[in-house]
C-alpha positions in Angstrom: 11.7 1.4 -13.3 10.0 1.7 -16.6 12.0 1.3 -19.7 9.9 3.9 -21.5 9.7 7.6 -20.3 5.8 7.9 -20.4 6.3 11.9 -19.3 7.5 12.3 -23.0 4.0 11.6 -24.3 2.5 14.3 -26.5 -0.7 14.6 -28.3 -0.4 13.5 -31.7 -3.9 13.7 -33.3 -7.7 12.9 -32.8 -9.8 10.8 -35.3 -13.4 10.3 -35.6 -13.1 7.2 -37.6 -10.8 4.3 -38.4 -9.9 5.7 -41.9 -8.8 9.0 -40.3 -6.4 7.2 -37.7 -2.6 7.5 -38.1 -0.9 5.1 -40.3 -1.2 1.6 -39.0 2.5 1.0 -38.4 4.6 0.6 -35.3 2.9 -0.3 -32.1 0.1 1.1 -29.7 -1.7 0.2 -26.7 -5.4 1.5 -26.1 -7.3 2.6 -23.0 -10.9 1.8 -22.8 -13.6 2.1 -20.2 -17.0 3.4 -19.1 -17.3 7.1 -19.3 -17.0 7.5 -15.4 -14.2 5.1 -14.7 -11.4 7.5 -14.5 -9.7 6.6 -17.9 -8.5 10.0 -18.8 -7.5 10.4 -15.0 -5.3 7.2 -15.4 -3.6 8.2 -18.6 -2.7 11.6 -17.0 -1.2 9.8 -13.9 0.7 7.4 -16.1 2.3 10.2 -18.0 2.6 12.5 -15.0 0.7 15.3 -17.0 -2.1 17.0 -15.7 -4.1 17.5 -18.9 -2.8 15.1 -21.6 -6.0 13.4 -21.6 -9.0 15.5 -21.1 -11.0 15.0 -17.9 -14.3 16.4 -17.1 -17.1 16.0 -14.6 -19.3 15.3 -17.4 -18.9 11.7 -18.3 -18.5 10.9 -22.0 -16.5 14.0 -23.1 -14.1 11.7 -25.1 -15.9 11.3 -28.4 -12.8 10.9 -30.7 -10.0 8.4 -30.9 -7.1 10.1 -29.3 -3.6 9.2 -30.2 -0.6 10.2 -27.8 3.0 9.6 -29.2 5.7 8.2 -26.7 9.5 9.0 -26.5 9.4 11.4 -29.4 8.4 8.6 -31.6 5.1 8.6 -33.6 5.4 4.8 -34.3 5.0 4.1 -30.3 1.6 5.3 -29.2 -0.9 5.3 -26.4 -4.5 5.6 -27.4 -7.6 7.0 -25.7 -10.7 5.4 -26.9 -14.2 7.1 -26.7 -15.8 6.3 -23.3 -18.7 4.0 -23.3 -21.9 3.8 -20.9 -23.1 7.0 -19.2 -22.4 9.5 -22.1 -25.4 12.0 -22.2 -25.7 12.1 -26.1 -28.3 11.2 -28.5 -28.8 7.4 -29.1 -27.7 7.9 -32.9 -24.4 9.5 -31.8 -23.7 6.7 -29.2 -24.3 4.1 -31.7 -21.9 5.9 -34.2 -19.3 5.8 -31.4 -19.7 2.2 -30.9 -19.4 1.4 -34.5 -16.1 3.3 -34.9 -14.7 1.7 -31.6 -15.6 -1.8 -32.9 -13.9 -1.0 -36.3 -10.6 0.2 -34.4 -10.5 -2.9 -32.2 -11.2 -5.4 -35.0 -9.0 -3.8 -37.7 -6.1 -2.1 -36.1 -2.9 -4.2 -36.8 -0.5 -2.1 -34.7 -2.8 -2.8 -31.5 -0.5 -4.7 -28.9 -2.9 -4.7 -26.0 -6.0 -3.3 -24.3 -5.9 -1.4 -21.1 -9.5 -1.8 -19.7 -10.4 0.8 -17.0 -12.9 -0.1 -14.4 -14.0 1.7 -11.3 -13.1 -0.7 -8.5 -16.6 -0.1 -6.9 -18.5 -1.2 -10.0 -16.3 -3.6 -12.0 -17.2 -6.0 -14.7 -20.1 -4.2 -16.2 -21.9 -5.5 -19.2 -19.6 -3.3 -21.4 -16.5 -4.4 -19.7 -17.5 -8.0 -20.4 -18.2 -7.3 -24.2 -14.8 -5.7 -24.4 -13.3 -8.9 -22.7 -15.2 -11.0 -25.3 -13.8 -9.2 -28.2 -10.4 -9.4 -26.7 -10.8 -13.1 -26.2 -11.8 -13.7 -29.9 -8.9 -11.6 -31.1 -6.4 -13.4 -28.6 -5.6 -9.8 -27.4 -3.9 -9.3 -24.0 -5.8 -7.2 -21.7 -4.6 -5.5 -18.4 -7.4 -4.2 -16.0 -6.9 -1.1 -13.9 -9.3 -1.1 -11.0 -9.4 2.7 -10.6 -10.4 4.9 -7.7 -8.8 2.3 -5.2 -8.5 5.3 -2.7 -12.2 5.5 -2.4 -12.4 2.1 -0.5 -10.9 0.9 2.8 -8.1 -1.6 2.5 -10.0 -4.6 3.3 -12.9 -3.8 0.9 -10.5 -2.9 -2.0 -8.6 -6.2 -1.6 -11.8 -8.0 -1.4 -12.9 -6.4 -4.7 -9.7 -7.3 -6.5 -9.9 -10.9 -5.3 -13.6 -11.0 -6.7 -12.6 -9.6 -10.1 -9.6 -12.2 -10.3 -12.1 -14.9 -9.3 -14.5 -13.9 -12.0 -12.0 -13.7 -14.7 -10.2 -17.1 -13.7 -11.2 -18.5 -17.3 -9.5 -15.6 -18.9 -6.2 -15.6 -16.6 -3.9 -16.6 -19.5 -5.1 -13.5 -21.5 -6.0 -10.8 -18.8 -4.1 -9.4 -15.8 -5.6 -7.1 -13.0 -4.3 -4.6 -10.7 -5.5 -1.8 -8.4 -4.9 1.8 -9.3 -5.4 5.4 -7.9 -4.7 8.4 -10.0 -5.1 10.5 -7.0 -2.6 8.5 -5.0 -0.4 7.5 -7.8 -0.9 3.9 -6.7 -0.1 1.2 -9.2 1.6 3.5 -11.7 4.8 1.4 -11.9 3.0 -1.8 -12.1 1.0 -0.4 -15.0 4.1 1.0 -16.7 5.9 -2.5 -16.6 2.8 -4.1 -18.4 2.8 -1.2 -21.1 6.5 -1.7 -21.6 6.1 -5.3 -22.2 3.6 -4.6 -24.9 5.2 -1.7 -26.5 8.8 -3.1 -26.6 7.8 -6.5 -27.6 8.6 -5.8 -31.3 12.1 -4.7 -30.2 12.8 -7.6 -28.2 11.6 -10.0 -31.0 13.7 -8.1 -33.6 16.9 -7.0 -31.8 
């Protein structure tokens, strides 16, 4: 059972740039992924809230860095990063998103880990591999949620998981992978355990 109560998550603030983010103190985990990978749905499933993170049939609706506090403590946070990929926005706007996203990932000292959300049917896109490359440079742990696992039959979904693990063999010390379905609540506890490890690390290091 999770040591943190993710149901207590509440919206803290949205920031268009790194300079407008909350103070870089405490600890946070960030969620990133293509605009159609089910990132907002995953956050809602993990917190058992229907609309904490906004979901939309129009990919790319999340254009800001959104912060959510946990356990009534603003020093412990989940962060919903702008979706990348399919967003139907002008190229200038898309480039601006990418610049702010890169600044956050490069500069944010309180970031303890990155949850990379991928559609199990379309994993490891060029964007995903860019994120993994950044994490490797920063020695930042990554946990991959292969979402929409309910969309494939059992054999196919297990095969997809194995293929992703095989392709990530060189990063196995830094990257972990699991199946996830927001609709079926599959993999929620496993994801909670990973988030607990990251968010509670400071407390275990400093009892």
